[in-house]
N, C-alpha and C positions, 0 to 999 in steps of 0.2 A: 491658693487659687483665688483670683479676684471674682467679684460678684457677677460681672457680665459673662465671664467664661463659664462660671457655674451654671448660669441661666441657660446658656447655649447648650451645654452638655445635657441638661435635663430635657431639652427639646428633642434630642436625637431619639428616634425609635429604635427597636431591636436591630433592624437591618443596618441602620446607620452606625450603631455601636460595633457591630461585627466588622463593617468595612473600615471603620476607624482603627480598630484593634489590628486588623490585617495590615493596614498601611503603617501604623506606628511600630508594630512589633514583628513585622515580617511573617505573620501567620497567613498561610495560604487560605484563600476564600473557600468557603464550603460550597457544596453542590447547589445550595439554595441561592448563593450569591455569585454564581459563575459569570464570567465575563461573556458578553455577547459580541466581542470584537471579532472581526474577520480573522480566519486562520492565518492569512498572509501577514497580518499585523502582529499576531501572536508569535509567529516565527521570527519576525524582525526583533521583537521585544525580548524573547526568551532564548532564541537559538542562534541567531546570526552573529552574535558576538564571537562565538567560537567556530561555527560552521560556515561563516561568511554569508552574505546575502543571497548567493546563488546555490548554497549548500555544498560547495566544493571542499569545505573543511579547512583545517589548519594542520599541516604535517606535524606529527608528534604530539598534538593536542586534541584534535577532534577529527573524526573520520569524515570522509566524503559521503554525504548523504545521497548523492546521485547514484551510488552503487549499493545501497542497502537493500534493494528489492530482492537480491539473491537470497537474503535471509529468509524470505517467505517460502523458499523452495526446500529448505532443510528442516528436518524434525528438530523442534526446539527453537528454531529461529524466530518464530513469532513471539514466543515468550521472552526470548533474549531482547528483542526490540523494546518490549514494554518494561523490562526490568534493569536495563543498563542505568548506571547512576544518574546520568544527565537527564534521562527521561523520568525515571522513578522518583527523583528528588526535585523535579521541576516545581517552581512555586505557583502552580495553578491547580485547580480542582480536577477531579477525575474526568468529568464530562469535557471540559476544555482540552485536557490532555489527549483524550481519545480523538476528538476532532482534529487536533493539531497533528497527531501522529498519522492519522488517515490522510490528512492534507499533504504532509511531507512525503509520504509514500506515493501518493497519486501525482502530485505536482512536481516534485523534485526528483524522486526515484523513478517516476513513470511506471509505477507498479501498484495499483490499488489493491489493498488487502481484501481478500474474500474469505469470510465475511469481514466487514469493517470492524475495527476495534470498538468496543462499547465502554461506557463508564464503569460498568461492573467488572469487566475483564481488566481494565487498567487498575482499578482498585485492588484487585487480587494480585496482579503482577508487581505493583509498586510497593506492596506490603513487605516484600522480601527482595530489596534491590541486590543486584549482583555485587559481591565484594571484590571479585577479580574478573572484570569483563574481558580482559585479554585472554586469560586461561579459558573462560567460557566460550569465547569465539574460536579458539584453537580446538576445543572439543567439538564444535559444530563442523569444522573443516579440518579434520586430522591430516589430510593429504597435503595441506599447505604448510604444515608445521615443519 
């Protein structure tokens, strides 16, 4: 490492080191360094690649988010939404993910969750992501199987 690079690294405070590690090694930011970006921007950055910018999804790849509000009507549906792999493993902190999921349900599915998801709830749900989301969805809607 050259001398000027070493000097710059020593100047970084604790928060700067966390952010640098996050960017360099793909480590999600902690709750203390949550992004304050608008939810619409978070959606474009983290979700629209598969779900499209309007949430319509990609057949065979990602579901249509405009239709996920129905999951709030079935027992276990709320937990399902917070533990599907794409949500549970999103590269954002719990607070940002809770805000993002609430935004998607409100703005794209036109169905605000009551109560709104919290960082604590998201933390609990993403701790055990679904291994087989298709089977889990079929269990939520057995008449559609």
